[in-house]
C-alpha positions in Angstrom: -95.5 -60.0 57.5 -93.5 -56.8 57.7 -90.8 -58.6 59.8 -90.6 -61.4 57.3 -90.1 -59.0 54.4 -87.4 -57.1 56.3 -85.5 -60.4 57.0 -85.9 -61.4 53.4 -84.4 -58.1 52.1 -81.5 -58.4 54.6 -80.9 -62.0 53.6 -81.0 -61.2 49.9 -78.7 -58.2 50.4 -76.2 -60.3 52.3 -76.4 -63.1 49.7 -75.8 -60.7 46.8 -72.9 -59.1 48.5 -71.4 -62.5 49.4 -71.7 -63.6 45.8 -70.1 -60.5 44.4 -67.2 -60.9 46.9 -66.7 -64.6 45.9 -66.6 -63.6 42.2 -63.9 -61.0 43.0 -61.9 -63.4 45.3 -62.0 -66.3 42.8 -61.3 -64.0 39.9 -58.2 -62.6 41.6 -56.8 -65.6 43.4 -58.2 -68.8 41.8 -59.3 -67.8 38.3 -58.6 -71.3 36.9 -61.3 -72.8 39.1 -64.1 -70.7 37.5 -62.9 -69.9 34.0 -65.9 -71.9 32.6 -68.2 -69.4 34.2 -66.1 -66.2 34.1 -63.7 -64.4 31.8 -60.9 -62.9 33.8 -58.4 -62.5 30.9 -58.0 -58.8 30.0 -56.2 -58.4 26.7 -57.0 -61.9 25.6 -57.3 -63.3 22.1 -58.1 -60.9 19.2 -56.7 -57.6 20.6 -60.1 -56.4 21.7 -58.6 -54.3 24.5 -56.2 -52.5 22.2 -58.9 -52.0 19.5 -61.4 -50.5 21.8 -58.9 -48.1 23.4 -57.8 -46.9 20.0 -61.4 -46.5 18.7 -62.2 -44.0 21.4 -59.3 -41.7 20.3 -59.1 -42.4 16.6 -61.2 -39.5 15.3 -63.3 -39.2 12.1 -63.1 -41.9 9.4 -64.2 -42.4 5.8 -65.0 -46.1 6.4 -65.9 -48.1 9.5 -65.8 -51.8 9.4 -67.8 -53.9 11.8 -68.5 -57.6 12.4 -66.8 -60.7 13.7 -63.2 -62.0 13.3 -63.8 -62.1 9.5 -63.9 -58.3 9.8 -60.9 -57.6 12.0 -58.8 -60.2 10.2 -60.3 -59.4 6.8 -60.3 -55.6 6.2 -56.8 -54.1 6.4 -56.9 -50.3 6.9 -53.4 -50.0 5.3 -54.8 -51.1 1.9 -57.6 -48.7 2.1 -55.3 -45.9 3.2 -53.2 -46.4 0.1 -56.4 -45.7 -1.9 -57.1 -42.5 0.0 -59.5 -43.8 2.6 -59.1 -43.4 6.4 -60.8 -46.4 8.0 -61.2 -48.2 11.3 -62.0 -51.8 12.0 -64.4 -52.3 14.9 -64.6 -56.1 14.5 -64.4 -58.3 17.6 -64.2 -62.0 18.1 -67.4 -63.9 17.3 -69.3 -60.7 17.3 -73.0 -61.0 16.8 -75.4 -58.1 16.2 -75.9 -57.8 19.9 -72.2 -56.8 20.6 -72.3 -54.8 17.4 -75.1 -52.7 18.8 -73.0 -51.9 21.9 -70.0 -50.9 19.8 -72.1 -48.8 17.4 -73.7 -46.9 20.2 -70.4 -46.2 21.8 -68.2 -45.3 18.8 -70.3 -44.6 15.7 -70.7 -40.9 16.5 -67.0 -40.5 17.4 -65.7 -42.3 14.3 -68.2 -40.4 12.1 -67.8 -42.7 9.0 -69.2 -41.7 5.6 -69.6 -45.4 4.9 -70.1 -48.4 7.2 -69.1 -51.8 5.8 -70.9 -54.4 7.8 -69.5 -58.0 7.5 -72.4 -60.4 7.7 -71.1 -63.9 8.3 -74.1 -66.2 8.6 -72.7 -67.9 11.7 -73.2 -64.6 13.7 -76.9 -64.9 13.2 -76.9 -68.4 14.8 -74.8 -67.8 17.9 -76.0 -66.6 21.3 -72.9 -64.4 21.5 -72.1 -65.2 25.2 -68.3 -65.6 24.7 -68.2 -62.5 22.6 -70.0 -60.5 25.3 -67.6 -61.8 27.9 -64.7 -60.6 25.8 -66.2 -57.2 25.3 -67.0 -56.8 29.0 -63.6 -57.7 30.4 -61.8 -55.6 27.8 -64.1 -52.6 27.5 -65.6 -49.9 29.6 -68.4 -50.7 32.1 -71.3 -48.4 31.5 -75.1 -48.6 31.1 -74.6 -50.4 27.8 -72.7 -53.1 29.6 -75.6 -53.8 32.0 -78.0 -53.8 29.0 -75.8 -56.3 27.3 -75.7 -58.6 30.3 -79.5 -58.3 30.7 -80.0 -59.3 27.1 -78.2 -62.6 27.7 -79.5 -63.4 31.2 -76.6 -65.9 31.4 -74.5 -66.7 34.5 -71.2 -66.4 32.6 -72.0 -62.9 31.4 -73.2 -61.7 34.8 -70.1 -63.1 36.5 -67.8 -61.4 34.0 -69.7 -58.1 34.4 -69.3 -58.2 38.1 -65.6 -58.9 37.9 -65.0 -56.4 35.1 -66.8 -53.7 37.1 -64.7 -54.5 40.2 -61.5 -54.1 38.2 -62.6 -50.8 36.6 -63.8 -49.3 39.9 -60.6 -50.5 41.6 -58.4 -49.0 38.9 -56.6 -52.3 38.4 -56.6 -51.9 34.6 -55.1 -48.4 34.6 -51.8 -48.5 32.7 -52.4 -52.0 31.2 -50.7 -52.2 27.8 -51.5 -55.1 25.5 -48.6 -56.4 23.5 -49.0 -55.5 19.8 -47.4 -58.9 18.8 -48.9 -62.0 20.4 -47.9 -65.3 19.0 -48.7 -65.3 15.3 -50.9 -62.2 15.5 -49.8 -58.5 15.1 -52.1 -55.7 15.8 -52.1 -53.0 13.1 -53.3 -49.5 14.0 -56.9 -49.0 12.8 -58.2 -52.3 14.3 -56.7 -54.9 12.0 -55.0 -58.1 13.2 -52.4 -59.5 10.7 -51.8 -63.2 11.0 -48.3 -64.6 10.3 -48.5 -66.1 6.8 -49.8 -69.7 6.9 -52.0 -71.9 4.8 -55.2 -73.9 5.4 -55.4 -77.7 5.2 -59.2 -78.0 5.7 -61.0 -79.4 2.7 -63.7 -81.9 3.5 -67.0 -81.1 5.2 -70.3 -82.8 5.7 -73.5 -81.1 4.6 -74.3 -78.2 7.0 -77.4 -76.0 7.6 -77.4 -72.5 9.1 -79.9 -72.5 12.1 -80.7 -68.8 12.5 -81.8 -67.0 15.6 -84.5 -64.5 14.7 -83.6 -62.3 17.7 -80.2 -61.6 16.2 -81.9 -60.5 13.0 -84.1 -58.2 15.0 -81.1 -56.6 16.7 -79.3 -56.4 13.4 -82.2 -54.4 12.0 -81.9 -52.0 14.9 -78.2 -51.6 14.1 -79.0 -50.8 10.5 -81.3 -48.1 11.8 -78.5 -46.7 14.0 -76.3 -46.4 11.0 -79.0 -44.8 8.8 -79.7 -42.3 11.6 -76.0 -41.4 11.7 -76.1 -40.3 8.1 -73.6 -42.9 7.0 -74.1 -45.0 3.9 -74.2 -48.8 4.4 -72.7 -51.7 2.5 -73.3 -55.3 3.7 -70.4 -57.6 2.8 -70.0 -61.3 3.2 -66.3 -62.0 3.3 -64.9 -65.1 1.6 -64.4 -68.4 3.5 -62.9 -71.5 1.9 -64.9 -72.7 -1.1 -65.3 -76.2 0.4 -66.7 -74.9 3.7 -69.0 -72.4 2.0 -70.4 -75.1 -0.4 -71.2 -77.4 2.5 -74.2 -75.2 3.6 -77.5 -75.9 1.9 -79.2 -72.6 2.8 -76.7 -69.9 1.7 -79.0 -68.7 -1.0 -81.8 -68.0 1.5 -79.4 -66.0 3.6 -78.2 -64.0 0.6 -81.8 -63.2 -0.4 -82.5 -62.0 3.1 -79.5 -59.7 3.2 -80.5 -58.2 -0.1 -83.7 -57.0 1.4 -81.7 -54.8 3.8 -79.8 -52.8 1.2 -76.6 -52.9 -0.8 -75.1 -56.4 -0.4 -72.1 -58.2 -1.9 -71.3 -61.8 -1.2 -67.7 -62.3 -2.3 -67.7 -66.1 -1.9 -67.1 -67.7 -5.3 -66.5 -64.2 -6.9 -62.7 -64.0 -6.5 -59.7 -66.0 -7.7 -59.0 -67.5 -4.2 -57.7 -71.0 -3.5 -58.5 -72.7 -0.3 -54.9 -74.0 0.1 -53.2 -70.7 -0.8 -55.3 -67.8 0.4 -56.7 -69.0 3.8 -55.0 -69.9 7.1 -58.1 -71.8 8.2 -61.5 -72.6 6.8 -62.9 -69.2 7.8 -60.1 -66.7 7.6 -58.1 -65.3 4.8 -54.3 -65.1 5.1 -52.6 -61.9 4.3 -52.3 -62.8 0.6 -56.0 -63.5 0.5 -56.8 -60.3 2.4 -55.0 -58.2 -0.3 -57.0 -59.9 -3.1 -60.3 -59.4 -1.2 -59.7 -55.8 -0.2 -58.6 -54.7 -3.6 -61.7 -56.3 -5.1 -63.8 -54.5 -2.5 -62.1 -51.2 -3.3 -63.1 -51.8 -7.0 -66.7 -52.3 -5.9 -66.6 -49.0 -3.9 -66.3 -47.1 -7.1 -70.1 -47.6 -7.5 -70.8 -46.0 -4.1 -70.5 -42.3 -3.7 -69.7 -41.3 -0.1 
């Protein structure tokens, strides 16, 4: 029995080492063959790499924004700066509460906001967040929170990306990497915002939809709210505008709003502003820069009721 267990341990050790080696080799030499099961693109879509690096050195803020792409494309720090607020946008692509928790644990203390504005797009409570975690792992630091994040998913793609990202960090391959501020139609703005070249949405017709929520994401979200409360920061939950046609296609928006209201101060800006689907959005979910300015100025007006 002892001999069998010894052989089993040796076999498993060799197997794990061989698997790690294969991930590294494929990631470096043949990434296109395994991109479905591994994210090897550092500095990919959304400027996550640049945002995370800036967050670690940004210093104290008045306002911290967090959430998915509706956050990092929807809250422009320049507009808030003009009104006397120093802010940072910690949004990331397709961010769910799971990735939000990692970011809050890493940067909430350093950014020391007086107010956290949490963008609560309903979709983020329906997603497993796998793609978002892969993005965060390949572009962020590998630490104990990274292993916790991978364990929460228990998904092959996430584990593979964790292995490859850890290899790159330990090998120093990412030292000196600089992500371009301008990538295609996107321009990174200091403070975490990504400005899209002005364009207009053509989406206008949707079948009836229904948000299918994942209760685990709500559980993690509640933990995130506790982290914010423990930091001493005030909290405002905000649902950023999407196109009117898309928003109206969902039959359980009211139930989501009612749930958000139980967590504290909450504003749903959908249907509250003079926004036109064809003029103020570049796709069905995201405001263009003209829409961002209308939305942000309305949010600033709302902040007059919050003393922070």
